[in-house]
Residue, then its C-alpha position, 0 to 999 in steps of 0.5 A: x312936138x316929139x319927131x318920128x324915127x322909121x325902124x327895121x330890122x333885118x339879118x340873113x343873107x337872103x337879099x330879098x329881105x334887104x331889097x325889100x327893106x330898101x325899096x320901104x326906105x325909098x318911100x318913106x324917105x319922100x315924107x317930112x316928118x322922118x327924122x331919121x331911119x334906123x336900121x337894126x340889122x347884121x348886113x349894112x354894107x347892103x344899104x351903102x347907097x343910103x350914104x348918111x341917110x340910114x343910122x345903123x344899129x349892128x347886130x350879130x349872131x350872138x345878139x340875136x340868140x341872146x334877144x332870143x331869151x329864156x324860152x328861144x323864141x325867135x320873133x322876140x327880136x322884134x321886141x328887143x330891137x324896138x327897145x333898143x332904138x328906144x333907149x337911144x331916142x326916148x324922146x322921139x316917136x317911134x315908128x317900126x315897120x316890116x321890110x315888106x311895107x310901102x309909104x303909099x300917102x304921107x304920114x302927117x296923120x300918123x305923127x299928129x295922133x302919136x302926138x296925141x299919145x294914140x297908138x297904131x299897129x297895120x291892121x286888125x286881124x281878128x279876136x282870139x275866139x275867131x279861130x279864123x286858122x289852125x294857130x289862132x284857135x290853138x291859141x285860144x284853147x292855150x290862152x283863154x281866160x288866163x292872165x298874163x303880165x296882170x292881163x286877163x285874156x279871153x275870147x274878145x283879146x284881139x290880134x293886130x298885125x304887127x307890120x307896123x307898129x307906131x309908139x308914141x314918145x312918152x308911152x313906147x317904153x312902157x308899152x314895148x317892156x309890157x309886150x316883153x314880159x307879155x311874150x316871155x310868160x306867154x312862151x313859158x306855157x304850151x301856145x304855139x309860138x308862131x304868132x306870140x310876139x305879134x299878140x304880145x304887141x296887140x294886147x299890151x298896145x290895147x291895154x294902154x289904149x287909143x289903138x288905131x289901123x294905118x293901112x290906108x296909109x302903109x301898104x304891107x305886101x305879105x301876101x304877094x311876096x312874089x309878083x312884088x320882088x320881082x317889081x323890086x329887083x327890077x326897079x333896082x336893076x333899072x336904076x343901077x344901069x341908069x346910074x340913078x342917084x339916091x334922091x332920083x330913087x326917091x322921086x321916082x318911089x314918089x311917084x309909083x302906083x301903089x295900086x299897081x299890084x295886090x298886096x294879097x293873093x291867094x294861090x290855089x293849091x292844086x296850082x302849085x301841085x300842079x306846077x310841083x308834077x309838071x317839074x317832076x315829069x318834064x324835067x328841064x334837059x341838055x342842060x351844060x355848063x360854061x367849060x374851059 
């Protein structure tokens, strides 16, 4: 049976991206199905805590620019990162996760279905024709009834969330290649680009069939990052002050109550507008700094 590699992609200096990824890794390291964790990153120093638990594929600004391709679409780099890992480990299942995810249960179900050549993305979001927001409305208008990479798109073509992508070893190469081709051909049109890489993965995986959701196994808190970031930063401060070992941290996360915070929370625009007005008309006063 093929083993499973966990893959993450991080870059840049924003600490929240890296402590989110670190927290995600801790949640996955508890599971025996994980063969290795592969971090595609330009900041390996942020993951020194993990020692030999992580294997790095180092990238830099030149890599990211090259991976954006002819049309310089930034999120094309996600497809290229998976391509890089697949070429290194062609005989192993691939499980890509966004940094803002966590393993809430275990990977047995995913591992079993990957061995049956089934595929996963995080969850079904919509059909293109549903036009659930301005982005999907524009995409629908640009792409409906057109053919890309030999696949005809229509109003029933579905968009899945790409916070998780799981590919079986013997299909990964072809699926990644198809995703890349779809992405490039769509980028050559007037289609708005914000979700192009996600839609390309969705079409490619659906084309190969057996696509499953895994939102009951892996959480994705993209819709409430502020609260999760506060919780995660507090977790790591606590770990530092108590001098917890890596195994201690893995054990603590394994016991975590994943219903402690919502993974999605829509804040009313009035809320943020009132806060902005308050800051504008009632600014901080009597500010001073240390001086020698």
